[in-house]
C-alpha atoms as one frame of an Amber mdcrd trajectory, in Angstrom:
protein
  16.254  74.330 131.581  18.634  76.878 130.351  20.784  78.733 132.776  20.025
  82.443 133.084  23.248  83.552 131.437  22.705  81.094 128.575  19.233  82.441
 127.903  20.646  85.951 128.008  23.334  84.988 125.534  20.814  83.448 123.147
  18.532  86.450 123.510  21.457  88.770 122.842  22.464  86.759 119.782  18.909
  86.935 118.513  18.864  90.695 118.889  22.183  91.016 117.069  20.962  88.800
 114.229  17.728  90.767 113.990  19.644  94.017 113.825  22.003  92.617 111.205
  19.078  91.453 109.130  17.447  94.850 109.451  20.637  96.614 108.401  21.050
  94.243 105.473  17.502  94.870 104.369  17.957  98.626 104.665  21.174  98.592
 102.654  19.482  96.617  99.914  16.565  99.029  99.629  16.371 100.931  96.380
  17.204 104.624  96.577  15.764 106.883  93.890  17.289 110.249  93.066  16.008
 112.952  90.750  18.415 114.622  88.317  17.576 117.891  86.545  19.091 119.676
  83.542  17.954 122.710  81.569  19.135 120.937  78.416  16.631 119.162  76.205
  16.975 115.508  75.278  19.290 116.389  72.377  21.715 118.304  74.597  25.176
 117.222  75.664  24.177 117.595  79.313  21.291 115.172  78.893  23.575 112.706
  77.109  25.862 112.913  80.125  23.024 112.275  82.552  21.877 109.294  80.501
  25.362 107.760  80.678  25.566 108.568  84.404  22.209 106.871  85.027  23.258
 103.800  83.030  26.524 103.427  84.960  25.051 104.032  88.411  22.089 101.714
  88.001  24.081  98.863  86.461  26.969  99.033  88.942  24.682  99.310  91.956
  22.601  96.355  90.727  19.616  98.667  90.731  20.021  99.739  94.379  20.427
 103.337  93.166  17.980 104.528  90.546  17.828 107.871  88.767  14.903 109.751
  87.274  16.039 112.255  84.654  14.252 115.546  84.012  15.148 117.607  80.944
  14.347 121.140  79.747  14.367 122.463  83.314  11.301 120.451  84.308  12.303
 120.763  87.979  13.289 124.413  87.740  16.038 126.625  86.383  19.695 126.329
  87.329  19.599 128.757  90.245  16.612 127.032  91.834  18.362 123.719  91.195
  21.378 124.896  93.169  19.187 126.033  96.036  17.245 122.759  96.014  20.450
 120.718  96.180  21.744 122.830  99.048  18.505 122.266 100.958  18.480 118.542
 100.143  15.212 118.574  98.169  16.944 117.780  94.855  19.715 115.223  94.532
  21.472 115.957  91.238  21.600 118.708  88.613  23.797 120.111  85.881  24.797
 123.758  86.286  26.653 126.068  83.930  27.018 129.868  84.144  24.873 130.300
  87.317  27.548 128.473  89.326  28.891 131.983  89.969  25.819 132.594  92.139
  27.463 130.138  94.548  31.058 131.250  94.089  31.939 134.233  91.851  35.548
 133.040  91.583  34.412 130.126  89.403  33.492 132.713  86.784  37.145 132.598
  85.753  36.333 129.770  83.331  33.815 132.059  81.587  36.473 134.575  80.578
  36.780 134.766  76.783  39.662 132.810  75.244  41.048 131.592  78.559  40.805
 128.051  77.123  42.572 127.129  73.887  41.008 123.742  73.179  39.503 120.685
  74.882  42.924 119.327  75.816  43.611 122.573  77.645  40.254 122.317  79.450
  41.092 118.776  80.575  44.541 119.806  81.816  42.957 122.521  83.965  39.900
 120.758  85.370  41.659 117.443  86.000  44.389 119.184  87.973  44.793 121.493
  90.981  42.294 124.039  89.644  39.582 121.401  89.459  40.480 120.303  92.995
  40.134 123.910  94.174  36.707 124.231  92.568  35.577 120.993  94.209  36.668
 122.163  97.661  35.001 125.549  97.321  31.712 124.023  96.186  31.860 121.385
  98.933  31.903 124.253 101.431  28.565 125.321  99.915  26.920 121.901 100.251
  27.535 120.804  96.658  29.482 117.688  95.677  31.162 117.827  92.252  30.718
 114.480  90.499  32.242 115.598  87.225  33.110 118.489  84.931  30.997 117.851
  81.864  31.282 119.284  78.382  29.352 122.474  77.829  30.979 123.116  74.489
  32.785 125.970  72.803  30.417 128.804  72.021  29.903 130.246  68.542  27.979
 133.245  67.208  24.913 133.154  64.962  23.142 136.234  63.601  21.042 137.642
  60.770  23.136 140.695  59.900  26.529 139.618  58.558  29.387 137.126  59.009
  31.469 137.888  62.104  35.195 137.788  61.335  36.602 140.313  63.827  35.133
 141.993  66.925  34.313 145.143  64.966  31.805 143.149  62.901  29.595 142.937
  65.994  29.144 146.716  66.088  25.480 147.534  66.637  24.237 143.935  66.480
  21.547 143.142  69.048  22.975 140.101  70.822  21.156 137.900  73.277  23.240
 136.526  76.136  22.493 134.318  79.138  21.703 136.098  82.392  25.349 136.844
  83.115  26.741 140.310  83.763  30.127 139.133  82.505  28.692 137.824  79.225
  26.827 141.083  78.620  30.045 142.990  79.326  32.008 140.799  76.903  29.730
 141.451  73.952  29.247 145.128  74.707  33.047 145.340  74.836  33.159 143.882
  71.324  30.717 146.570  70.165  27.438 144.655  70.183  24.249 145.801  71.879
  23.969 142.896  74.324  21.301 142.044  76.865  20.120 138.869  78.619  17.029
 136.829  77.818  15.820 133.439  79.113  16.736 130.665  76.707  13.116 129.522
  76.501  12.221 132.849  74.855  15.176 132.979  72.475  13.753 131.346  69.339
  10.782 133.708  69.132  13.012 136.711  69.913  15.257 135.816  66.963  12.270
 135.099  64.748  10.643 138.465  65.441  13.872 140.474  65.289  13.957 141.460
  68.947  17.523 140.129  68.770  19.772 139.838  65.709  21.975 137.111  67.098
  22.964 134.811  69.932  25.940 132.751  71.097  25.862 129.096  72.084  27.544
 125.795  71.257  26.466 124.637  67.788  24.479 121.727  69.205  21.900 124.279
  70.357  21.613 125.748  66.866  20.440 122.334  65.711  18.390 121.108  68.672
  16.588 124.458  69.047  16.267 124.924  65.257  17.987 128.303  65.241  18.972
 127.596  61.633  15.371 128.416  60.743  15.734 131.991  62.011  19.490 132.717
  61.645  21.517 133.199  58.458  25.141 133.240  59.626  27.235 130.989  61.843
  30.658 132.317  62.808  33.110 129.923  64.439  34.651 132.049  67.175  35.272
 129.536  69.999  35.165 132.608  72.216  34.240 130.743  75.372  34.110 127.197
  76.695  31.179 126.386  78.952  31.996 124.151  81.904  28.953 122.098  82.914
  29.134 121.028  86.553  27.562 117.671  87.400  26.582 118.327  91.009  25.016
 116.347  93.818  23.502 117.565  97.045  26.069 116.894  99.771  23.188 115.976
 102.067  21.978 113.320  99.621  25.528 112.137  98.958  26.051 111.469 102.665
  22.971 109.221 102.711  24.911 106.711 100.595  27.293 104.073 101.907  31.011
 104.575 101.280  30.872 101.968  98.511  27.941 103.726  96.878  29.641 107.105
  97.194  32.702 105.801  95.369  30.499 104.217  92.714  28.619 107.479  92.125
  31.831 109.508  91.922  33.421 107.116  89.440  30.265 107.099  87.323  30.234
 110.898  87.329  33.826 111.094  86.124  33.151 108.595  83.341  29.952 110.349
  82.295  31.863 113.624  82.108  34.452 112.022  79.823  31.649 110.727  77.629
  30.249 114.235  77.161  33.603 115.484  75.894  33.502 112.938  73.087  29.851
 113.767  72.364  30.780 117.443  72.071  33.765 116.755  69.841  31.635 114.708
  67.427  28.804 117.221  67.541  31.029 120.093  66.444  31.964 118.499  63.128
  28.671 116.734  62.410  26.372 119.621  63.303  28.337 122.276  61.442  27.863
 120.187  58.300  24.155 119.856  59.047  23.728 123.608  59.550  25.474 124.297
  56.265  23.049 121.932  54.536  20.190 123.922  56.070  21.438 127.043  54.319
  23.466 128.804  56.996  26.557 130.649  55.775  29.537 129.541  57.876  32.864
 131.280  58.404  35.921 130.917  60.631  36.465 134.097  62.640  39.879 135.618
  63.350  40.402 134.097  66.786  43.637 136.029  67.371  41.853 139.346  66.846
  39.102 138.291  69.245  41.569 136.979  71.837  43.590 140.194  71.725  40.461
 142.305  72.155  39.365 140.115  75.065  42.502 140.325  77.200  41.591 143.586
  79.010  38.441 141.872  80.274  40.579 139.421  82.252  42.146 142.234  84.291
  38.775 143.944  84.809  37.204 140.731  86.066  40.073 140.029  88.481  39.910
 143.550  89.906  36.205 143.070  90.711  36.737 139.923  92.804  36.894 139.864
  96.605  40.501 138.676  96.373  41.986 140.210  93.189  45.406 138.654  93.757
  43.902 135.162  94.003  41.851 135.841  90.875  44.920 137.014  88.932  46.879
 133.986  90.089  44.072 131.698  88.986  43.948 133.359  85.562  47.686 132.832
  85.185  47.537 129.164  86.214  44.636 128.426  83.868  45.862 130.369  80.850
  49.343 128.815  80.994  48.319 125.240  81.852  49.529 122.669  79.376  51.994
 125.009  77.666  55.645 123.941  77.288  58.014 125.412  79.878  60.418 127.981
  78.481
């Protein structure tokens, strides 16, 4: 016969072992997350999500699985943000509408604030990127990576665009961004927003004369069928935020959290290379399709754009912070004098 304390010890050990087994089983259960992007399967954002999925699933030995949804199958970017904040969507890519969460992040959408991809990397991989991450974390959004959105170019059916004055009177479609509308009206265009899903038909029927997007969209959305001119302006670099619901992120173990963050950073780096290759390859393709291509006078555009920086800063809740941020970003990576 076992003594009472011995039986108690054995019973206690059994309970501990049962709990350990239960915890082990729970930790080994597969977690499935949904990831949404408005980009189609030919987009840079989707290429980034594919790499992210590959890295996460392989490194977690399948314990974390991702289901990818393209072309906004789970909603537009604003609804995606709201769904992540409420915990009903795990992951999404977000571009311009990030300013719905924090208007200060609109600083990256100022024209000609970025010189090239190296400049972008110097900014987002430094203190500015850290600031953005902290501000979004306060809103329930975990930044997993800053993905390539691409430098934006202008296509239209009226004439080649060499200087801002060439945009005079051209009906330009923009995303639903007050700043973007202001930019092109400032250049002299007649700009107004339109959902991307309606853009092809609007160009085809002449509702709009032109649009501005990274060149990958001119190919994947077949704009070359309804646009005659492509002008390389590089007027704006689109930052694509790879975001995760903070609520969903906290459901992961510390090891899984680190894994997901590392995969996000690597996927973001992959998109930069995809974008770099796409610029050269797709421009050649568009030329073969009959588009007339020209290099715009970037200095003339940059000079015309500078007053917009001051206007934007003055409109922010903290103008001094906004001006300081503009200065830090615009001078990052330049040699000290």
